[in-house]
C-alpha positions, 0 to 999 in steps of 0.5 A: 499155828495149825497142823498145816502151818507146822508142815510148811515150816518144816518145809521151809527148814529142809532150805534153811534156818527158821527165824526164832520166833517161827522155831518158838511157834512150831515147838509150842504147837508140837509141845500141846498137838496129840496128833502131831506127837502121837499120830504122825510118823516119819518115813526112813529118810526123816530118821537118817536126816536127824540120827545121821546128819546126812543133808544131801540134795537128793534127800532134801528134795524127796523130803519136800516132795513128801512134806508138799503132798502132806500139805496138799492133802490137807488143802483137799481135805484128805486129812480132816481132824488134823489137829486134834486126836483123831485115830485116822491114818498118819500123815507121815505113813511109813514104809518101815515103822520110825518112833513118833519120837523122831518129830520131837528131834527133829524140831526140837533137837535139830536145830531148835534146841539150844545148846546145854538144854536138857533135851539136848543132854538126854535125847539117846535115852528119850529115844530108847525109852520111846521103843519101850512105849511103842513096844519095838525095844529089842531085849536082851532079856526080857523077864521079872526075875531080877537075877535073870535080867542081872546076868544077861548084863554081866559082861559089863562087869559090876553094875549096882546090885541095888538096880536089881533089888525089888524093895516095893510091890508096886514096881517090877522089873521087865527086862534089859536091853542095849542102849546105844549112846554116844559113849558106846552100848550101855545097859537099858534096864526096863521096869514097871511102876504102877503100870508105867514104863520106867527106864534106867541107863547105867552110864560112866560117872559124869557122862550127861552135862547136868548143867540144865538140870534143877539140882536137889537134895533128898534122902541125903543124896544129890539129884538131878531132875529135868523135863522135856514135852514127853518124859521126865528125868531124874539123874543121880550117882549109883556107887561108881555109875550114874543112873538116868531114869526117864519116864512119863511118871510125875516128877515126885513120882520118878523122884520117889522110884529113883530113891529106892535104889 
């Protein structure tokens, strides 16, 4: 299935559910197509559809018209290289920037991802971490001083001190933000690990449904690991809290990072 065919399926999706085999084909394409995952941007209307689950007739018709226009551009040859990682203009050009991860959310979360899947469980954290990568995260504080970052999160009460200790020279704290989750605003701590962004979200105990994650023991502690097309995830108990680390780091690296806390 090429980019044009995927657009056509997204057009169909706006009218009704897709058959399971077509869902699988769209998902398979988007998991490997650099252009779709990194170059395409969604308009604000798509974000509204995904985030707020609003499906008014006007919204649907508006989106269908825009998707159809992009299909016609491909047919005219206006968007050469649509199936590659070309650096040309995005197919869905924005009036206001929206994270490219929203495209993954559209086709994998709503409605392609099954109930109880890793991606369903980590969706809000994937979206927040993607803001780091797109340099659009709104920080409470941006600092490499752990005490400054900890102070910025003081209104959350007692957070695990270990999260603000930097025992290794290959990673450092970068800042803190508020993550918008179903259970309210939660601390989001941004780290740099050997040049790669890692986000840790500090949650209440048992916030995340871990049924789809792999459980393993490491250095006497229990961890839960999972993956989706873009990121890896590690969940663990940190004193009275539950933490989830999100990153493009390999699973072993991310587990090693999490185990330092």
